[in-house]
C-alpha positions as CSV (number, residue, x, y, z in Angstrom):
1,M,-15.0,22.9,-1.0
2,A,-14.6,19.5,-2.7
3,G,-11.9,17.3,-1.0
4,H,-8.9,16.1,-2.7
5,R,-9.6,13.4,-5.3
6,I,-7.0,11.2,-3.1
7,F,-9.8,11.2,-0.5
8,G,-12.5,9.2,-2.9
9,T,-9.7,6.9,-4.1
10,S,-10.2,3.2,-2.5
11,F,-7.7,2.3,-0.1
12,A,-7.4,-1.0,-2.1
13,S,-6.2,0.7,-4.9
14,I,-3.2,2.2,-3.2
15,Y,-2.5,-0.7,-0.7
16,P,-0.5,-2.8,-3.4
17,H,1.8,0.2,-4.1
18,Y,2.7,0.4,-0.6
19,V,3.4,-3.4,-0.6
20,A,5.1,-3.1,-3.9
21,K,7.7,-0.1,-2.9
22,A,8.2,-2.1,0.6
23,E,9.0,-5.1,-1.1
24,R,11.3,-3.7,-3.9
25,K,13.4,-2.9,-0.8
26,N,13.4,-6.1,0.8
27,R,10.5,-5.5,3.4
28,T,7.4,-7.7,3.5
29,R,3.9,-7.3,3.4
30,A,3.6,-8.3,6.8
31,E,5.6,-5.3,7.5
32,V,3.6,-2.8,5.8
33,D,0.4,-4.4,7.6
34,E,2.4,-3.7,11.0
35,V,2.7,0.1,10.0
36,I,-0.9,0.4,9.0
37,E,-2.2,-1.2,11.9
38,W,-0.1,0.7,14.5
39,L,-1.3,3.9,12.8
40,T,-4.9,3.0,12.4
41,G,-5.5,0.6,14.8
42,Y,-7.0,-1.9,12.2
43,D,-6.1,-5.7,13.0
44,A,-5.5,-7.9,10.4
45,A,-9.0,-8.7,9.9
46,G,-10.1,-5.0,9.9
47,L,-7.4,-4.6,7.4
48,E,-8.9,-7.5,5.1
49,K,-12.1,-6.4,5.3
50,V,-11.8,-2.8,4.1
51,L,-9.5,-4.1,1.1
52,A,-12.5,-6.4,0.3
53,D,-15.0,-3.7,0.6
54,E,-12.8,-1.2,-1.5
55,V,-13.4,1.4,1.1
56,D,-12.3,5.2,0.2
57,M,-9.4,6.8,1.8
58,E,-11.5,9.2,3.5
59,T,-13.5,6.2,5.0
60,F,-10.8,4.1,5.9
61,F,-9.2,6.6,8.4
62,A,-12.5,7.9,9.7
63,Q,-13.5,4.3,10.7
64,A,-10.0,3.4,12.0
65,P,-10.1,1.8,15.2
66,A,-7.8,3.3,17.1
67,F,-5.7,6.2,15.4
68,T,-2.4,6.4,17.2
69,P,-2.1,9.1,19.5
70,H,1.8,9.1,18.6
71,A,1.2,10.2,15.0
72,S,2.7,13.6,15.9
73,L,6.2,12.1,16.2
74,I,6.0,11.7,12.3
75,T,7.9,14.5,11.0
76,G,9.6,15.1,8.0
77,V,9.1,15.7,4.0
78,I,6.7,13.4,1.8
79,C,5.7,14.4,-1.5
80,G,7.4,17.6,-1.1
81,H,5.2,18.7,2.2
82,R,6.2,18.5,5.6
83,V,3.7,16.3,7.2
84,E,3.6,18.0,10.7
85,E,2.6,21.3,8.8
86,I,-0.5,19.6,6.6
87,E,-3.4,21.5,7.5
88,D,-6.0,19.0,6.3
89,P,-6.6,16.5,9.1
90,L,-7.3,13.5,6.4
91,M,-4.5,14.8,4.1
92,Q,-2.0,15.0,7.1
93,R,-2.8,11.0,8.0
94,I,-2.7,9.9,4.4
95,R,0.7,11.5,4.4
96,Y,1.3,10.1,7.8
97,L,0.9,6.6,6.4
98,D,3.1,7.4,2.9
99,K,5.9,8.5,5.4
100,L,6.0,5.8,7.4
101,V,5.8,3.3,4.4
102,D,8.2,5.2,2.8
103,E,10.6,5.3,5.9
104,L,10.2,0.9,5.9
105,A,11.2,0.9,2.3
106,R,14.4,3.5,3.3
107,G,15.5,0.7,5.6
108,K,14.5,2.4,9.1
109,K,14.0,-0.6,12.0
110,M,10.6,-1.1,12.7
111,S,11.3,0.4,16.2
112,A,12.1,3.9,14.6
113,V,9.3,3.5,12.2
114,L,6.9,3.0,14.7
115,R,8.2,5.7,17.1
116,G,9.8,3.4,19.6
117,S,6.4,2.0,20.5
118,A,6.8,-1.6,18.5
119,A,7.9,-3.4,22.1
120,Q,4.6,-2.0,23.5
121,D,2.3,-3.0,20.7
122,G,3.5,-6.9,21.0
């Protein structure tokens, strides 16, 4: 069975939408990057590399250096689906990221978006 078309979409084509969504709500690219780094383990250089290489979403998550063990704390509805109930592991990871960026754009404190671990990541 073929995967969803988002799996083959380049992360670089989606990333500007995350940044724009956050910036429309007076958040910053740096905050979006912090969320991505917390979720995936990519550092700034790693994030720049995947953007420059235009890796697809499947590769982006498959090569994530350190996907957070706290991802199960990300709950709620995104795109009409409860993220904790999504069965496909890759789609769930994509929706986790969508949910975090959405929470950031809605004005949640960074410590809440990062599930209370922001202080530990410094």
